C-alpha positions as CSV (number, residue, x, y, z in Angstrom):
1,M,-13.8,-3.5,36.3
2,T,-15.7,-0.4,35.3
3,A,-16.7,-0.4,31.6
4,I,-15.6,2.6,29.6
5,P,-18.0,3.1,26.7
6,L,-16.5,3.8,23.3
7,A,-17.9,6.2,20.8
8,D,-20.1,4.6,18.2
9,R,-17.6,5.5,15.5
10,M,-15.1,3.0,16.9
11,G,-17.4,0.2,15.9
12,R,-16.8,1.3,12.3
13,L,-13.0,1.2,12.5
14,G,-11.3,-2.0,11.3
15,T,-7.8,-3.2,11.6
16,E,-4.9,-4.6,9.5
17,S,-5.0,-8.4,9.6
18,A,-1.3,-8.7,8.8
19,F,-0.5,-7.6,12.3
20,E,-3.0,-10.0,13.8
21,V,-1.5,-13.0,12.0
22,L,2.0,-11.7,12.9
23,A,1.0,-11.8,16.6
24,K,-0.3,-15.4,16.3
25,A,2.9,-16.4,14.5
26,R,5.0,-14.8,17.2
27,A,3.0,-16.6,19.9
28,L,3.7,-19.9,18.1
29,E,7.4,-19.1,17.9
30,A,7.4,-18.4,21.6
31,T,6.5,-22.1,22.1
32,G,9.5,-23.2,20.0
33,R,7.7,-23.5,16.6
34,K,9.6,-22.4,13.5
35,I,7.4,-20.1,11.4
36,I,8.2,-18.8,7.9
37,H,6.9,-15.2,7.7
38,L,5.2,-14.5,4.4
39,E,2.5,-12.3,5.9
40,I,4.1,-8.9,6.5
41,G,4.4,-6.4,3.7
42,E,7.8,-4.8,4.2
43,P,11.1,-5.2,2.4
44,D,13.6,-7.5,4.2
45,F,16.5,-5.3,3.2
46,P,18.3,-2.7,5.4
47,T,17.9,1.0,4.8
48,P,20.8,2.1,2.6
49,P,23.8,3.4,4.7
50,H,23.8,6.9,3.2
51,I,20.3,7.4,4.4
52,V,21.1,6.3,7.9
53,A,24.2,8.5,7.9
54,A,22.1,11.5,6.9
55,A,19.7,10.9,9.9
56,V,22.7,10.6,12.3
57,E,24.2,13.8,10.9
58,A,20.9,15.6,11.3
59,L,20.6,14.4,14.9
60,Q,24.1,15.4,15.7
61,S,23.6,18.9,14.2
62,G,20.6,19.5,16.4
63,Q,17.6,18.7,14.1
64,T,15.5,17.7,17.1
65,H,12.8,20.4,17.2
66,Y,9.5,21.3,15.7
67,V,9.5,21.9,11.9
68,P,6.8,23.3,9.6
69,A,3.7,21.1,9.6
70,P,3.7,20.2,5.9
71,G,7.4,19.4,5.9
72,I,10.8,21.1,5.8
73,P,11.4,23.2,2.6
74,L,14.4,21.1,1.7
75,L,12.4,17.9,1.6
76,R,9.3,19.3,-0.2
77,E,11.7,20.6,-2.8
78,S,13.4,17.2,-3.0
79,V,10.1,15.5,-3.5
80,A,9.1,17.8,-6.3
81,A,12.5,17.5,-8.0
82,F,12.4,13.7,-7.6
83,L,8.9,13.4,-9.2
84,E,10.0,15.6,-12.1
85,R,13.3,13.8,-12.6
86,T,11.6,10.4,-12.7
87,G,9.0,11.6,-15.2
88,R,6.0,11.2,-12.9
89,M,4.8,14.8,-12.6
90,K,5.9,18.4,-12.5
91,V,4.7,20.1,-9.3
92,A,5.5,23.0,-7.1
93,P,7.0,22.1,-3.7
94,D,4.2,23.9,-1.9
95,R,1.8,21.2,-3.0
96,V,3.8,18.5,-1.2
97,I,2.9,17.5,2.4
98,V,5.1,15.2,4.4
99,T,3.5,12.9,7.0
100,P,4.7,10.2,9.5
101,G,4.0,7.3,7.2
102,A,1.7,7.2,4.2
103,K,-1.5,6.1,6.1
104,P,-2.1,9.6,7.4
105,I,-2.5,10.8,3.8
106,M,-5.4,8.3,3.4
107,F,-6.9,9.4,6.7
108,F,-6.6,13.1,6.1
109,V,-8.0,12.9,2.6
110,I,-11.0,10.8,3.5
111,M,-11.7,12.9,6.7
112,A,-11.3,16.2,4.8
113,L,-13.5,15.2,1.8
114,C,-16.1,12.6,2.8
115,G,-18.9,12.4,5.3
116,E,-22.4,11.2,5.9
117,G,-24.1,10.5,2.6
118,D,-20.9,10.4,0.5
119,E,-19.7,7.3,-1.2
120,V,-16.0,6.3,-1.6
121,L,-15.2,3.9,-4.4
122,Y,-12.2,1.6,-3.8
123,P,-10.8,-1.6,-5.2
124,D,-11.7,-4.9,-3.5
125,P,-9.5,-6.8,-2.7
126,S,-7.2,-3.9,-1.5
127,F,-5.4,-2.4,1.5
128,P,-8.0,-2.7,4.2
129,M,-7.6,0.8,5.5
130,Y,-9.4,2.3,2.6
131,E,-12.7,0.7,3.7
132,S,-12.0,1.1,7.4
133,I,-11.2,4.9,7.3
134,T,-14.2,5.5,5.0
135,S,-16.5,3.9,7.4
136,F,-15.0,5.7,10.4
137,A,-15.5,9.0,8.6
138,G,-19.2,8.2,8.3
139,A,-19.1,7.8,4.5
140,T,-20.2,4.7,2.6
141,P,-17.5,2.4,1.2
142,V,-18.4,1.0,-2.3
143,P,-16.1,-1.8,-3.4
144,I,-15.0,-2.2,-7.0
145,P,-14.4,-5.9,-7.6
146,L,-10.9,-6.8,-8.9
147,R,-11.3,-10.1,-10.8
148,E,-8.7,-12.6,-11.7
149,G,-10.1,-12.8,-15.2
150,N,-9.1,-9.2,-15.7
151,Q,-5.6,-9.6,-14.2
152,F,-6.9,-8.0,-11.0
153,R,-7.2,-4.6,-12.7
154,I,-10.2,-2.3,-12.4
155,D,-12.9,-3.1,-15.0
156,T,-13.8,0.5,-16.0
157,D,-17.1,-0.6,-17.3
158,E,-18.0,-2.0,-13.9
159,L,-16.6,1.1,-12.3
160,A,-18.9,3.2,-14.4
161,R,-21.9,1.3,-13.2
162,L,-21.0,1.8,-9.6
163,I,-20.8,5.6,-9.8
164,T,-23.8,7.4,-8.4
165,P,-24.6,11.1,-7.7
166,R,-23.3,10.4,-4.1
167,S,-19.9,9.3,-5.3
168,K,-17.3,11.7,-3.9
169,L,-13.9,10.0,-3.9
170,L,-12.3,7.2,-6.0
171,I,-9.3,5.4,-4.6
172,I,-6.9,3.5,-6.9
173,N,-3.7,1.6,-6.1
174,S,-1.1,0.6,-8.7
175,P,1.1,-1.4,-8.4
176,H,-1.5,-3.1,-6.2
177,N,-1.5,-4.6,-2.8
178,P,-2.4,-7.5,-2.4
179,C,-2.7,-8.6,-6.0
180,G,0.6,-7.3,-7.5
181,S,-1.4,-6.0,-10.5
182,A,-0.7,-2.8,-12.4
183,L,-3.1,-0.5,-14.3
184,T,-2.4,0.1,-18.0
185,R,-2.3,3.4,-19.7
186,E,-5.6,2.6,-21.3
187,D,-7.1,1.8,-17.8
188,C,-5.8,5.2,-16.5
189,D,-7.3,7.1,-19.5
190,A,-10.7,5.4,-18.9
191,I,-10.6,6.1,-15.1
192,A,-9.6,9.7,-15.7
193,E,-12.5,10.2,-18.2
194,L,-15.0,8.8,-15.6
195,A,-13.5,11.0,-12.9
196,Q,-13.8,14.1,-15.0
197,R,-17.3,13.3,-16.2
198,H,-18.6,12.6,-12.7
199,D,-16.6,15.3,-10.9
200,L,-14.8,12.7,-8.7
201,T,-11.7,13.4,-6.7
202,V,-9.1,10.6,-7.1
203,L,-6.6,9.3,-4.5
204,T,-3.9,7.4,-6.3
205,D,-1.9,5.2,-4.0
206,E,1.4,4.7,-5.7
207,V,3.5,3.6,-2.8
208,Y,4.8,0.6,-4.7
209,W,5.7,2.8,-7.7
210,A,9.4,1.8,-7.8
211,I,8.8,-1.9,-7.5
212,R,7.5,-3.0,-10.9
213,Y,8.8,-5.6,-13.3
214,G,8.9,-4.4,-16.9
215,G,7.0,-1.7,-18.6
216,E,6.5,2.0,-17.7
217,H,4.4,3.0,-14.7
218,A,0.9,4.3,-15.7
219,S,-0.9,6.9,-13.6
220,V,-4.1,8.9,-13.9
221,L,-1.8,11.9,-13.3
222,D,-0.4,11.4,-16.8
223,V,-3.8,12.4,-18.2
224,D,-4.4,16.1,-18.9
225,G,-6.5,17.9,-16.3
226,M,-6.2,15.2,-13.6
227,A,-3.6,17.0,-11.4
228,D,-6.4,19.4,-10.3
229,R,-8.6,16.6,-8.9
230,T,-6.0,14.0,-7.9
231,I,-4.0,13.3,-4.7
232,L,-0.8,11.3,-5.1
233,L,0.1,9.1,-2.2
234,D,3.7,7.8,-1.9
235,G,6.4,7.4,0.6
236,W,9.8,5.9,1.5
237,S,8.8,2.7,3.3
238,K,8.7,0.3,0.3
239,T,11.1,2.0,-2.2
240,F,14.0,2.5,0.3
241,A,13.3,-0.2,2.9
242,M,12.3,2.4,5.5
243,T,9.1,1.0,7.0
244,G,10.1,1.8,10.6
245,W,11.1,5.4,9.7
246,R,7.4,6.2,9.2
247,L,7.7,8.6,6.3
248,G,5.1,9.3,3.6
249,F,4.0,12.2,1.4
250,G,1.1,13.4,-0.6
251,V,0.9,15.8,-3.5
252,F,-2.4,17.8,-3.4
253,P,-4.4,20.1,-5.6
254,Q,-3.6,23.6,-4.3
255,Q,-7.0,24.1,-2.7
256,L,-6.5,21.1,-0.5
257,V,-3.1,22.0,0.9
258,E,-4.4,24.3,3.7
259,P,-7.1,22.0,5.0
260,I,-4.8,19.0,5.0
261,T,-2.1,21.0,6.7
262,R,-4.7,21.9,9.4
263,L,-5.3,18.2,9.9
264,V,-1.6,17.6,10.3
265,I,-1.4,20.3,12.9
266,N,-4.4,18.9,14.8
267,S,-3.1,15.4,14.8
268,V,0.7,15.0,14.7
269,S,2.0,18.6,14.6
270,C,4.7,17.7,12.1
271,T,6.9,14.8,11.0
272,S,10.1,14.3,12.9
273,A,12.8,16.7,11.9
274,F,15.9,14.5,11.6
275,S,14.0,11.8,9.6
276,Q,13.1,14.4,6.9
277,F,16.8,15.0,6.2
278,A,17.2,11.2,5.8
279,A,14.2,11.2,3.4
280,A,15.8,13.9,1.3
281,A,19.1,11.9,1.2
282,A,17.1,8.9,-0.1
283,L,15.5,10.9,-2.9
284,D,18.7,12.8,-3.9
285,G,21.1,9.9,-3.5
286,P,22.2,6.8,-5.4
287,W,19.6,4.5,-6.9
288,T,21.8,1.4,-7.1
289,E,20.6,-0.3,-3.9
290,V,17.0,0.2,-4.9
291,E,17.7,-1.4,-8.3
292,E,19.4,-4.3,-6.6
293,M,16.5,-4.8,-4.2
294,I,14.0,-4.8,-7.1
295,A,16.1,-7.3,-9.1
296,E,16.1,-9.6,-6.1
297,F,12.3,-9.2,-5.7
298,R,11.9,-10.1,-9.4
299,R,14.0,-13.3,-8.8
300,R,11.8,-14.2,-5.8
301,R,8.6,-13.5,-7.7
302,D,9.6,-15.8,-10.5
303,F,10.5,-18.5,-8.0
304,I,7.4,-18.4,-5.9
305,V,5.0,-18.1,-8.9
306,A,6.6,-21.2,-10.5
307,G,6.5,-23.0,-7.2
308,L,2.9,-22.2,-6.4
309,N,1.7,-23.2,-9.9
310,D,3.4,-26.6,-9.3
311,I,1.2,-27.4,-6.3
312,P,-2.0,-29.2,-7.1
313,G,-5.1,-27.1,-6.3
314,I,-3.3,-23.8,-6.6
315,T,-2.9,-21.4,-9.5
316,C,-1.0,-18.1,-9.5
317,L,-0.9,-15.2,-11.9
318,E,2.5,-13.4,-12.4
319,P,2.4,-10.0,-10.5
320,Q,3.5,-6.9,-12.4
321,G,4.7,-5.0,-9.3
322,A,5.0,-4.8,-5.5
323,F,6.2,-8.0,-3.7
324,Y,3.1,-10.1,-3.3
325,V,1.5,-13.0,-5.0
326,F,-2.3,-13.6,-4.8
327,P,-2.8,-17.3,-5.8
328,N,-6.2,-18.9,-6.4
329,I,-6.6,-21.7,-3.8
330,T,-10.2,-22.8,-4.7
331,G,-8.8,-26.0,-6.1
332,T,-7.8,-27.1,-2.6
333,G,-11.5,-27.2,-1.4
334,L,-10.6,-24.8,1.5
335,T,-11.8,-21.3,2.1
336,S,-9.3,-18.6,2.4
337,A,-9.6,-18.5,6.2
338,Q,-9.3,-22.2,6.5
339,F,-6.2,-22.3,4.3
340,Q,-4.6,-19.5,6.3
341,E,-5.2,-21.3,9.6
342,R,-3.9,-24.6,8.2
343,L,-0.8,-23.1,6.9
344,L,0.0,-21.3,10.1
345,N,-0.8,-24.1,12.5
346,Q,0.2,-27.2,10.5
347,A,2.7,-26.0,8.0
348,G,4.4,-23.2,10.0
349,V,3.8,-20.7,7.2
350,A,2.3,-17.3,8.0
351,A,0.2,-15.9,5.1
352,L,-3.0,-13.8,4.8
353,A,-6.4,-14.9,3.7
354,G,-7.6,-13.0,0.7
355,T,-10.7,-11.9,2.7
356,A,-8.3,-9.8,4.9
357,F,-8.4,-7.5,1.9
358,G,-12.2,-7.5,1.2
359,R,-14.9,-10.0,0.4
360,Y,-13.8,-10.4,-3.2
361,G,-10.6,-11.9,-1.9
362,E,-12.4,-15.2,-1.0
363,G,-10.7,-18.1,-2.7
364,F,-7.3,-16.4,-2.7
365,L,-4.3,-16.1,-0.3
366,R,-1.7,-13.4,-0.1
367,F,2.0,-14.3,0.2
368,S,4.7,-11.6,0.6
369,Y,7.9,-12.7,-1.0
370,A,9.9,-10.2,1.0
371,N,11.9,-13.2,2.3
372,S,14.8,-15.2,1.2
373,V,14.6,-17.8,-1.6
374,D,15.6,-20.5,0.8
375,N,12.7,-19.6,3.1
376,I,10.3,-19.4,0.2
377,Q,11.5,-22.8,-0.9
378,A,10.9,-24.2,2.6
379,A,7.4,-22.6,2.6
380,L,6.5,-24.1,-0.7
381,E,7.5,-27.5,0.5
382,A,5.5,-27.1,3.7
383,I,2.4,-25.9,1.7
384,R,2.6,-28.9,-0.6
385,A,2.9,-31.3,2.4
386,S,-0.1,-29.7,4.1
387,L,-2.3,-30.4,1.1
388,A,-1.1,-34.0,0.6
């Protein structure tokens, strides 16, 4: 077989371990093994029927052609109205860009702003694409440790020490994947002050905005002056159980709208037409099913946290949002990778090593509780038995 050499930049591009573990789990299932899936981060609820109906109606009415690259006007207006109605921000629709999934927002922002010699600050542990895309762009990823002693929130004093003259972009995520932590208003004030003092652009990933358990959502966008240097990343996947629809959006400072739109044109042309009508129906429609989903996630959170804390060698903080727990497993004497493998191969439980989210994830494991209480109970029993 003739070798086809890859460009050097491909060596800097990582992957998402959740899909690797899913593939291993599926392979075990193919042999007849029963696997409880706590590795994949997607709601296990159906997309609400009125959203599906809007997509069907759009297809039947001929919405199957190219649309404007940044999104159809109807949806951009719906996003702006939704953000204002929910008290998050007031923004003109022409600052909204719709993309096929939220990941392109990360990709486009980092590729547009960062290159050789620039540094990108990002939380660690965190969504692995932050580091991967930064490296691919030729910039230098600089991890901000999230420590259990600080409830897995950014320590702004530590952040201040990591900022250098080469720092270009700061990525934050709240509610947080994988830790389930949430920034406080005081955290956001301190982060905003640092960003303004050091002239940093901020990418705030708030894709889990709706899935929080008590208290108001805090964002750097609440701080005066931050809208001019902050990109908001959000989407439909988590809030409306629409992961397979591949729908995300970004809200950009005005000067970034044109260059980001150019990246959309050069990469995906536009987001599928019919799905954007479904996205508008999601934002404009009833909220009852979202509330019911979040209430069920809260019930599962309470159940899995109590269960994990009852297993010798494991301790677990209570997450404030998203649908993940990030327990400390150092008391088991196993590394994160060893525990992940033992759970999958011996206990039949698919989970992710904390190191899948960065080197500061060592000693932890991520479980997604986007599964039934019955399955979570079975997983807890299997975990306990594997450590006996």
